NUGU-275798 format. One record per residue (C-alpha): x, y, z; residue number from 1. Coordinates in Angstrom, 3 decimals, padded with zeros to 6 digits. Each point is the difference from the previous one (the first is absolute). Example, Ala and Ser with C-alpha at 12.3 -4.5 7.8 and 13.67 -1.06 7.14 Angstrom:
ATOM        px        py        pz    k
ATOM   012.300  -004.500   007.800    1
ATOM   001.370   003.440  -000.660    2
END
This chain:
ATOM        px        py        pz    k
ATOM  -009.556  -020.120   006.079    1
ATOM   002.371   002.820   000.892    2
ATOM  -001.128   003.595   000.091    3
ATOM   002.075   002.839  -001.387    4
ATOM   000.226   002.762   002.605    5
ATOM   001.210   003.278  -001.479    6
ATOM   001.896   002.244   002.414    7
ATOM   000.491   003.497  -001.448    8
ATOM   002.635   002.395   001.233    9
ATOM  -000.069   003.573   001.179   10
ATOM  -002.810   001.991  -001.673   11
ATOM  -001.598  -003.191  -001.374   12
ATOM   000.309  -001.172  -003.596   13
ATOM  -002.197   002.005  -002.321   14
ATOM  -001.615  -000.695  -003.359   15
ATOM   002.353  -001.601  -002.486   16
ATOM   002.399  -001.325   002.681   17
ATOM   000.766  -003.702  -000.386   18
ATOM  -001.537  -000.753   003.413   19
ATOM  -003.287   001.613  -001.034   20
ATOM   000.041  -001.851  -003.323   21
ATOM   000.712  -003.341   001.708   22
ATOM  -002.848   000.571   002.430   23
ATOM  -002.357   000.227  -002.999   24
ATOM   001.661  -002.854  -001.923   25
ATOM   000.538  -002.724   002.573   26
ATOM  -003.190  -001.655   001.242   27
ATOM  -000.476   000.274   003.750   28
ATOM   002.822   002.509   000.515   29
ATOM  -000.409   002.084   003.146   30
ATOM   001.528   003.431   000.586   31
ATOM   001.042   001.174   003.451   32
ATOM  -001.669   003.274   000.927   33
ATOM   001.603   002.490   002.355   34
ATOM  -001.756   002.761   001.936   35
ATOM   002.815   002.428  -000.757   36
ATOM   002.066  -000.392  -003.170   37
ATOM   001.720   003.391   000.418   38
ATOM   001.292  -000.076   003.591   39
ATOM   000.732  -003.701   000.546   40
ATOM   000.144  -001.583   003.436   41
ATOM   001.762  -003.351   000.298   42
ATOM  -002.412  -001.219   002.675   43
ATOM  -003.072   000.858  -002.085   44
ATOM   001.440  -001.295  -003.288   45
ATOM   001.166  -003.302   001.497   46
ATOM  -003.413  -000.436   001.675   47
ATOM  -001.800   000.539  -003.335   48
ATOM   002.220  -002.460  -001.836   49
ATOM  -000.327  -002.536   002.822   50
ATOM  -003.783   000.320  -000.011   51
ATOM  -000.156  -000.404  -003.788   52
ATOM   002.251  -003.076   000.029   53
ATOM  -001.919  -001.656   002.854   54
ATOM  -003.366   000.649  -001.694   55
ATOM   000.959  -002.265  -002.912   56
ATOM  -001.238  -003.582   000.133   57
ATOM   003.262  -001.591  -001.125   58
ATOM   003.630   000.744  -000.693   59
ATOM   001.003   003.423  -001.265   60
ATOM   002.483   001.221  -002.592   61
ATOM   001.151   003.574   000.614   62
ATOM   000.748   002.552  -002.731   63
ATOM   001.506   002.974   001.839   64
ATOM   001.464   003.225  -001.318   65
ATOM   002.306   002.527   001.630   66
ATOM  -001.031   000.728   003.601   67
ATOM  -002.398  -002.959  -000.275   68
ATOM   003.088  -002.266  -000.104   69
ATOM   001.305   001.436   003.246   70
ATOM  -003.420  -000.195   001.676   71
ATOM  -000.264  -003.646  -001.121   72
ATOM   003.392  -000.749   001.574   73
ATOM  -001.414   001.336   003.302   74
ATOM  -002.982  -002.424   000.051   75
ATOM  -000.593  -002.008   003.163   76
ATOM   000.463  -003.769  -000.062   77
ATOM  -003.752  -000.709  -000.126   78
ATOM  -000.273   001.777  -003.371   79
ATOM   003.387  -001.111  -001.358   80
ATOM  -000.987  -003.664   000.508   81
ATOM  -002.846   000.462  -002.501   82
ATOM   002.306   001.296  -002.742   83
ATOM   001.190  -002.622  -002.479   84
ATOM   002.281   002.404  -001.928   85
ATOM   000.601   003.665  -000.724   86
ATOM   001.083   002.212  -002.871   87
ATOM   001.625   003.051   001.614   88
ATOM   000.520   002.694  -002.625   89
ATOM   002.124   003.139   000.358   90
ATOM   000.164   000.001   003.790   91
ATOM   000.151   003.405   001.645   92
ATOM   002.802   001.237   002.215   93
ATOM  -001.866   001.585   002.935   94
ATOM   003.235   001.190   001.555   95
ATOM   000.556   002.380  -002.955   96
ATOM  -003.428   001.650   000.018   97
ATOM  -001.278   001.713   003.155   98
ATOM  -003.703  -000.638  -000.576   99
ATOM   000.675  -003.746  -000.137  100
ATOM   002.230  -000.080   003.091  101
ATOM  -002.637  -001.825   002.074  102
ATOM   000.803  -003.118  -002.059  103
ATOM   003.658   000.030   001.036  104
ATOM   001.882  -001.934   000.963  105
ATOM  -000.727  -002.465  -002.779  106
ATOM  -000.136  -003.589   001.295  107
ATOM   003.198  -001.861  -000.858  108
ATOM  -001.013  -003.601   000.637  109
ATOM  -001.106  -002.763  -002.376  110
ATOM  -003.605   000.048  -001.125  111
ATOM  -001.807  -003.280   000.739  112
ATOM  -001.107  -000.447  -003.630  113
ATOM   001.683   000.029  -003.416  114
ATOM   000.345   003.459  -001.466  115
ATOM   001.503   001.891  -002.899  116
ATOM   001.253   003.567   000.315  117
ATOM   000.009   001.892  -003.315  118
ATOM   001.990   003.227   000.001  119
ATOM   001.363   002.466  -002.504  120
ATOM   003.532   001.257  -000.522  121
ATOM  -001.300   003.583   000.031  122
ATOM  -002.923   000.033   002.423  123
ATOM  -000.143   003.559   001.405  124
ATOM  -001.602  -001.214   003.247  125
ATOM   002.306  -002.871   000.930  126
ATOM   003.546  -000.725  -001.133  127
ATOM   000.305  -003.415  -001.623  128
ATOM   002.672  -000.986   002.530  129
ATOM  -002.513   000.649   002.810  130
ATOM  -002.664  -002.071  -001.768  131
ATOM   002.615  -002.744  -000.415  132
ATOM   000.774   000.165   003.728  133
ATOM  -003.713  -000.407   000.753  134
ATOM  -000.150  -003.032  -002.286  135
ATOM   002.997  -001.632   001.680  136
ATOM  -001.377   000.672   003.495  137
ATOM  -003.489  -001.224  -000.919  138
ATOM   001.299  -003.138  -001.739  139
ATOM  -001.593   001.202  -003.235  140
ATOM   001.049  -000.655  -003.554  141
ATOM   001.148   003.250  -001.634  142
ATOM  -000.677   001.324  -003.489  143
ATOM   001.798   003.193  -001.007  144
ATOM  -001.510   001.893  -002.919  145
ATOM   002.090   002.520  -001.903  146
ATOM  -001.321   003.565  -000.208  147
ATOM  -003.549  -000.856   001.075  148
ATOM  -000.459   002.921   002.399  149
ATOM  -002.483  -000.647   002.786  150
ATOM  -001.708  -002.699  -002.089  151
ATOM  -003.204   001.993  -000.158  152
ATOM  -002.038   001.862  -002.570  153
ATOM   002.405   002.975   000.062  154
ATOM   002.825  -002.289  -001.152  155
ATOM  -002.114  -001.593  -002.740  156
ATOM  -001.140  -003.049   001.959  157
ATOM  -003.750   000.169  -000.392  158
ATOM  -000.844  -003.454  -001.290  159
ATOM   003.447  -001.416   000.902  160
ATOM  -000.204  -003.425  -001.711  161
ATOM   003.084  -001.373   001.817  162
ATOM  -001.583   000.671   003.390  163
ATOM  -003.281  -001.561  -001.088  164
ATOM   001.855  -003.148  -001.112  165
ATOM   001.843  -000.117   003.344  166
ATOM  -003.183   000.328   002.071  167
ATOM  -001.884  -002.541  -002.134  168
ATOM   002.845  -002.460   000.601  169
ATOM  -000.205   000.589   003.746  170
ATOM  -003.782  -000.487  -000.053  171
ATOM   000.348  -003.238  -001.984  172
ATOM   002.678  -001.312   002.357  173
ATOM  -002.128   000.848   003.029  174
ATOM  -002.981  -001.840  -001.478  175
ATOM   001.930  -003.048  -001.225  176
ATOM   000.477  -001.629   003.453  177
ATOM  -003.732   000.336   000.699  178
ATOM  -000.839  -001.716  -003.303  179
ATOM   002.401  -002.869   000.701  180
ATOM  -001.508  -000.704   003.431  181
END
């Protein structure tokens, strides 16, 4: 069975955020913990995500938000090989925000697993054209939402049923090959 690994962004995802709700809803979901959510370090964040992915007994499906998307794109090959797919929601633009500059430059090469980037036409933290450029570079499918803000609780995306349906589909697809074997 695949494990859902939740990768929050800068400042974590608090109560009511879709990542927090999914962690409680989806059996076996695991949340990446960071030592410092306020002053992020790429080296430390990537190490925490890598450790969490490698601790799982089987394949992993990633649900990342904001800076978590960018940190996931920086993962070393040993961790990336364990990922069966990823939902990358509202990626951050670390080149536009000084505190996130350690995560720049953003990797612009294909990810070694299927992925879907979901971005909003009016995300205040990353222009949709930048998110689209990430998707093209990463080889990801791209879903553009209209007027969805940063796709977080502040923009009305607490429960976010569309995202839950997308991640459930990825989890089912990741499990299907194991069932057929």
